[in-house]
N, CA, C and O atoms as a Tinker XYZ file with bonds, in Angstrom:
   272  protein
     1  N    102.799000  160.750000   47.456000    73     2
     2  CA   102.688000  160.808000   48.898000    64     1     3
     3  C    103.493000  161.996000   49.411000    63     2     4     5
     4  O    104.599000  162.252000   48.934000    81     3
     5  N    102.950000  162.711000   50.365000    73     3     6
     6  CA   103.623000  163.881000   50.937000    64     5     7
     7  C    104.820000  163.449000   51.768000    63     6     8     9
     8  O    104.785000  162.429000   52.456000    81     7
     9  N    105.861000  164.232000   51.690000    73     7    10
    10  CA   107.038000  163.972000   52.520000    64     9    11
    11  C    107.010000  164.945000   53.680000    63    10    12    13
    12  O    106.893000  166.154000   53.480000    81    11
    13  N    107.117000  164.427000   54.889000    73    11    14
    14  CA   107.139000  165.276000   56.062000    64    13    15
    15  C    107.979000  164.616000   57.141000    63    14    16    17
    16  O    108.217000  163.409000   57.119000    81    15
    17  N    108.420000  165.430000   58.079000    73    15    18
    18  CA   109.234000  164.960000   59.189000    64    17    19
    19  C    108.579000  165.463000   60.470000    63    18    20    21
    20  O    108.613000  166.661000   60.754000    81    19
    21  N    107.986000  164.563000   61.240000    73    19    22
    22  CA   107.274000  164.929000   62.461000    64    21    23
    23  C    108.207000  164.745000   63.650000    63    22    24    25
    24  O    108.732000  163.656000   63.882000    81    23
    25  N    108.405000  165.829000   64.401000    73    23    26
    26  CA   109.260000  165.794000   65.583000    64    25    27
    27  C    108.451000  166.299000   66.769000    63    26    28    29
    28  O    107.656000  167.228000   66.635000    81    27
    29  N    108.654000  165.691000   67.915000    73    27    30
    30  CA   108.029000  166.123000   69.156000    64    29    31
    31  C    109.098000  166.818000   69.980000    63    30    32    33
    32  O    110.146000  166.237000   70.263000    81    31
    33  N    108.837000  168.068000   70.367000    73    31    34
    34  CA   109.815000  168.814000   71.138000    64    33    35
    35  C    109.929000  168.239000   72.540000    63    34    36    37
    36  O    108.929000  167.888000   73.166000    81    35
    37  N    111.144000  168.150000   73.017000    73    35    38
    38  CA   111.419000  167.662000   74.361000    64    37    39
    39  C    111.042000  168.746000   75.371000    63    38    40    41
    40  O    111.110000  169.934000   75.056000    81    39
    41  N    110.653000  168.354000   76.556000    73    39    42
    42  CA   110.202000  169.304000   77.585000    64    41    43
    43  C    111.345000  170.123000   78.180000    63    42    44    45
    44  O    111.091000  171.038000   78.964000    81    43
    45  N    112.584000  169.825000   77.833000    73    43    46
    46  CA   113.711000  170.533000   78.422000    64    45    47
    47  C    113.837000  171.968000   77.937000    63    46    48    49
    48  O    114.480000  172.784000   78.598000    81    47
    49  N    113.233000  172.297000   76.787000    73    47    50
    50  CA   113.260000  173.659000   76.286000    64    49    51
    51  C    114.435000  173.971000   75.378000    63    50    52    53
    52  O    114.445000  175.015000   74.726000    81    51
    53  N    115.425000  173.091000   75.320000    73    51    54
    54  CA   116.524000  173.341000   74.388000    64    53    55
    55  C    116.163000  172.751000   73.011000    63    54    56    57
    56  O    114.980000  172.576000   72.719000    81    55
    57  N    117.114000  172.456000   72.198000    73    55    58
    58  CA   116.854000  171.971000   70.841000    64    57    59
    59  C    116.558000  170.477000   70.776000    63    58    60    61
    60  O    116.536000  169.911000   69.683000    81    59
    61  N    116.334000  169.836000   71.889000    73    59    62
    62  CA   116.080000  168.402000   71.932000    64    61    63
    63  C    114.719000  168.082000   71.335000    63    62    64    65
    64  O    113.778000  168.868000   71.444000    81    63
    65  N    114.628000  166.909000   70.698000    73    63    66
    66  CA   113.351000  166.461000   70.157000    64    65    67
    67  C    113.298000  164.938000   70.102000    63    66    68    69
    68  O    114.315000  164.254000   70.220000    81    67
    69  N    112.088000  164.432000   69.921000    73    67    70
    70  CA   111.847000  162.991000   69.845000    64    69    71
    71  C    111.209000  162.706000   68.499000    63    70    72    73
    72  O    110.311000  163.429000   68.067000    81    71
    73  N    111.665000  161.661000   67.838000    73    71    74
    74  CA   111.146000  161.301000   66.525000    64    73    75
    75  C    110.678000  159.848000   66.572000    63    74    76    77
    76  O    111.341000  158.994000   67.162000    81    75
    77  N    109.549000  159.577000   65.955000    73    75    78
    78  CA   108.979000  158.237000   65.920000    64    77    79
    79  C    108.700000  157.871000   64.468000    63    78    80    81
    80  O    108.078000  158.645000   63.741000    81    79
    81  N    109.160000  156.686000   64.038000    73    79    82
    82  CA   108.929000  156.270000   62.659000    64    81    83
    83  C    108.915000  154.748000   62.542000    63    82    84    85
    84  O    109.454000  154.037000   63.390000    81    83
    85  N    108.292000  154.273000   61.480000    73    83    86
    86  CA   108.257000  152.853000   61.167000    64    85    87
    87  C    109.447000  152.534000   60.266000    63    86    88    89
    88  O    109.678000  153.218000   59.269000    81    87
    89  N    110.201000  151.493000   60.621000    73    87    90
    90  CA   111.408000  151.136000   59.882000    64    89    91
    91  C    111.381000  149.648000   59.566000    63    90    92    93
    92  O    110.977000  148.834000   60.397000    81    91
    93  N    111.814000  149.301000   58.360000    73    91    94
    94  CA   111.873000  147.897000   57.960000    64    93    95
    95  C    113.311000  147.402000   58.033000    63    94    96    97
    96  O    114.227000  148.061000   57.541000    81    95
    97  N    113.508000  146.237000   58.649000    73    95    98
    98  CA   114.823000  145.613000   58.711000    64    97    99
    99  C    115.144000  145.076000   57.321000    63    98   100   101
   100  O    114.419000  144.215000   56.822000    81    99
   101  N    116.209000  145.557000   56.679000    73    99   102
   102  CA   116.508000  145.122000   55.309000    64   101   103
   103  C    116.864000  143.643000   55.201000    63   102   104   105
   104  O    116.686000  143.042000   54.141000    81   103
   105  N    117.363000  143.051000   56.282000    73   103   106
   106  CA   117.752000  141.639000   56.236000    64   105   107
   107  C    116.554000  140.700000   56.352000    63   106   108   109
   108  O    116.467000  139.709000   55.627000    81   107
   109  N    115.629000  141.013000   57.264000    73   107   110
   110  CA   114.509000  140.109000   57.533000    64   109   111
   111  C    113.190000  140.593000   56.938000    63   110   112   113
   112  O    112.256000  139.807000   56.779000    81   111
   113  N    113.108000  141.888000   56.607000    73   111   114
   114  CA   111.852000  142.450000   56.114000    64   113   115
   115  C    110.859000  142.738000   57.223000    63   114   116   117
   116  O    109.736000  143.166000   56.957000    81   115
   117  N    111.263000  142.507000   58.462000    73   115   118
   118  CA   110.382000  142.735000   59.605000    64   117   119
   119  C    110.274000  144.237000   59.889000    63   118   120   121
   120  O    111.258000  144.968000   59.787000    81   119
   121  N    109.066000  144.685000   60.247000    73   119   122
   122  CA   108.826000  146.106000   60.530000    64   121   123
   123  C    108.965000  146.373000   62.030000    63   122   124   125
   124  O    108.530000  145.574000   62.859000    81   123
   125  N    109.572000  147.497000   62.357000    73   123   126
   126  CA   109.746000  147.934000   63.743000    64   125   127
   127  C    109.320000  149.385000   63.868000    63   126   128   129
   128  O    109.289000  150.125000   62.885000    81   127
   129  N    108.991000  149.780000   65.088000    73   127   130
   130  CA   108.757000  151.177000   65.416000    64   129   131
   131  C    110.034000  151.670000   66.094000    63   130   132   133
   132  O    110.515000  151.066000   67.052000    81   131
   133  N    110.565000  152.760000   65.588000    73   131   134
   134  CA   111.786000  153.355000   66.147000    64   133   135
   135  C    111.416000  154.666000   66.821000    63   134   136   137
   136  O    110.853000  155.560000   66.189000    81   135
   137  N    111.737000  154.781000   68.110000    73   135   138
   138  CA   111.536000  156.019000   68.855000    64   137   139
   139  C    112.922000  156.516000   69.238000    63   138   140   141
   140  O    113.637000  155.869000   70.004000    81   139
   141  N    113.295000  157.683000   68.691000    73   139   142
   142  CA   114.636000  158.216000   68.915000    64   141   143
   143  C    114.555000  159.559000   69.621000    63   142   144   145
   144  O    113.745000  160.414000   69.262000    81   143
   145  N    115.398000  159.734000   70.621000    73   143   146
   146  CA   115.494000  160.988000   71.358000    64   145   147
   147  C    116.813000  161.647000   70.983000    63   146   148   149
   148  O    117.886000  161.085000   71.204000    81   147
   149  N    116.722000  162.840000   70.414000    73   147   150
   150  CA   117.914000  163.571000   69.996000    64   149   151
   151  C    118.170000  164.702000   70.982000    63   150   152   153
   152  O    117.578000  165.778000   70.891000    81   151
   153  N    119.056000  164.434000   71.917000    73   151   154
   154  CA   119.434000  165.450000   72.897000    64   153   155
   155  C    120.922000  165.301000   73.167000    63   154   156   157
   156  O    121.669000  164.946000   72.255000    81   155
   157  N    121.365000  165.553000   74.350000    73   155   158
   158  CA   122.794000  165.513000   74.653000    64   157   159
   159  C    123.383000  164.109000   74.521000    63   158   160   161
   160  O    124.547000  163.961000   74.151000    81   159
   161  N    122.595000  163.084000   74.819000    73   159   162
   162  CA   122.996000  161.704000   74.616000    64   161   163
   163  C    121.880000  161.001000   73.860000    63   162   164   165
   164  O    120.832000  160.711000   74.437000    81   163
   165  N    122.087000  160.725000   72.592000    73   163   166
   166  CA   121.014000  160.154000   71.770000    64   165   167
   167  C    120.604000  158.775000   72.273000    63   166   168   169
   168  O    121.451000  157.952000   72.618000    81   167
   169  N    119.290000  158.532000   72.309000    73   167   170
   170  CA   118.735000  157.257000   72.757000    64   169   171
   171  C    117.767000  156.748000   71.701000    63   170   172   173
   172  O    116.967000  157.517000   71.167000    81   171
   173  N    117.834000  155.456000   71.396000    73   171   174
   174  CA   116.935000  154.864000   70.411000    64   173   175
   175  C    116.277000  153.636000   71.023000    63   174   176   177
   176  O    116.944000  152.810000   71.646000    81   175
   177  N    114.951000  153.520000   70.841000    73   175   178
   178  CA   114.191000  152.372000   71.315000    64   177   179
   179  C    113.540000  151.720000   70.101000    63   178   180   181
   180  O    112.876000  152.396000   69.316000    81   179
   181  N    113.725000  150.410000   69.942000    73   179   182
   182  CA   113.141000  149.653000   68.836000    64   181   183
   183  C    112.043000  148.751000   69.405000    63   182   184   185
   184  O    112.290000  147.990000   70.340000    81   183
   185  N    110.834000  148.834000   68.845000    73   183   186
   186  CA   109.708000  148.020000   69.313000    64   185   187
   187  C    109.108000  147.247000   68.148000    63   186   188   189
   188  O    108.919000  147.795000   67.061000    81   187
   189  N    108.811000  145.972000   68.379000    73   187   190
   190  CA   108.053000  145.245000   67.362000    64   189   191
   191  C    106.581000  145.640000   67.500000    63   190   192   193
   192  O    106.217000  146.341000   68.445000    81   191
   193  N    105.746000  145.203000   66.581000    73   191   194
   194  CA   104.359000  145.663000   66.540000    64   193   195
   195  C    103.602000  145.361000   67.832000    63   194   196   197
   196  O    102.939000  146.247000   68.372000    81   195
   197  N    103.685000  144.136000   68.334000    73   195   198
   198  CA   102.919000  143.783000   69.529000    64   197   199
   199  C    103.397000  144.559000   70.756000    63   198   200   201
   200  O    102.584000  144.954000   71.592000    81   199
   201  N    104.698000  144.781000   70.870000    73   199   202
   202  CA   105.228000  145.548000   71.988000    64   201   203
   203  C    104.826000  147.018000   71.872000    63   202   204   205
   204  O    104.522000  147.659000   72.878000    81   203
   205  N    104.824000  147.551000   70.653000    73   203   206
   206  CA   104.415000  148.945000   70.435000    64   205   207
   207  C    102.952000  149.146000   70.818000    63   206   208   209
   208  O    102.600000  150.177000   71.392000    81   207
   209  N    102.099000  148.174000   70.505000    73   207   210
   210  CA   100.676000  148.261000   70.871000    64   209   211
   211  C    100.524000  148.263000   72.387000    63   210   212   213
   212  O     99.768000  149.069000   72.928000    81   211
   213  N    101.227000  147.379000   73.076000    73   211   214
   214  CA   101.171000  147.322000   74.539000    64   213   215
   215  C    101.711000  148.613000   75.146000    63   214   216   217
   216  O    101.153000  149.126000   76.116000    81   215
   217  N    102.793000  149.138000   74.580000    73   215   218
   218  CA   103.372000  150.391000   75.059000    64   217   219
   219  C    102.373000  151.542000   74.897000    63   218   220   221
   220  O    102.228000  152.366000   75.799000    81   219
   221  N    101.691000  151.601000   73.761000    73   219   222
   222  CA   100.702000  152.660000   73.511000    64   221   223
   223  C     99.557000  152.583000   74.520000    63   222   224   225
   224  O     99.099000  153.611000   75.018000    81   223
   225  N     99.094000  151.364000   74.823000    73   223   226
   226  CA    98.015000  151.194000   75.805000    64   225   227
   227  C     98.471000  151.644000   77.191000    63   226   228   229
   228  O     97.726000  152.311000   77.908000    81   227
   229  N     99.692000  151.278000   77.563000    73   227   230
   230  CA   100.235000  151.670000   78.863000    64   229   231
   231  C    100.408000  153.182000   78.933000    63   230   232   233
   232  O    100.120000  153.794000   79.961000    81   231
   233  N    100.871000  153.779000   77.855000    73   231   234
   234  CA   101.050000  155.230000   77.811000    64   233   235
   235  C     99.710000  155.949000   77.952000    63   234   236   237
   236  O     99.619000  156.944000   78.670000    81   235
   237  N     98.666000  155.457000   77.276000    73   235   238
   238  CA    97.333000  156.055000   77.402000    64   237   239
   239  C     96.822000  155.948000   78.835000    63   238   240   241
   240  O     96.203000  156.883000   79.344000    81   239
   241  N     97.075000  154.822000   79.484000    73   239   242
   242  CA    96.666000  154.646000   80.880000    64   241   243
   243  C     97.350000  155.677000   81.776000    63   242   244   245
   244  O     96.705000  156.283000   82.632000    81   243
   245  N     98.644000  155.875000   81.582000    73   243   246
   246  CA    99.390000  156.837000   82.389000    64   245   247
   247  C     98.915000  158.258000   82.119000    63   246   248   249
   248  O     98.845000  159.065000   83.046000    81   247
   249  N     98.586000  158.586000   80.860000    73   247   250
   250  CA    98.060000  159.917000   80.531000    64   249   251
   251  C     96.738000  160.141000   81.241000    63   250   252   253
   252  O     96.500000  161.221000   81.781000    81   251
   253  N     95.879000  159.140000   81.247000    73   251   254
   254  CA    94.588000  159.260000   81.930000    64   253   255
   255  C     94.762000  159.489000   83.426000    63   254   256   257
   256  O     93.954000  160.191000   84.034000    81   255
   257  N     95.787000  158.920000   84.025000    73   255   258
   258  CA    96.057000  159.133000   85.445000    64   257   259
   259  C     96.406000  160.598000   85.702000    63   258   260   261
   260  O     96.027000  161.151000   86.734000    81   259
   261  N     97.118000  161.223000   84.781000    73   259   262
   262  CA    97.496000  162.622000   84.927000    64   261   263
   263  C     96.271000  163.516000   84.821000    63   262   264   265
   264  O     96.175000  164.512000   85.537000    81   263
   265  N     95.335000  163.179000   83.944000    73   263   266
   266  CA    94.154000  163.999000   83.701000    64   265   267
   267  C     93.178000  163.966000   84.855000    63   266   268   269
   268  O     92.387000  164.897000   85.012000    81   267
   269  N     93.206000  162.931000   85.665000    73   267   270
   270  CA    92.236000  162.814000   86.771000    64   269   271
   271  C     92.525000  163.753000   87.896000    63   270   272
   272  O     91.799000  163.769000   88.890000    81   271
């Protein structure tokens, strides 16, 4: 399997970026989606699968509003 690191550049124009990855909790074995923002104050959001799906649908809706 190829190893790669996908980063989304932040709109601020400095070295900030956002990283999204699937992470498994070693204690429970439960899978989470981790969205981390690496900028002046690091922020991490943990989503379970059902919440991540709802978030993706909401994000697509908001993107469509911008395109109209």
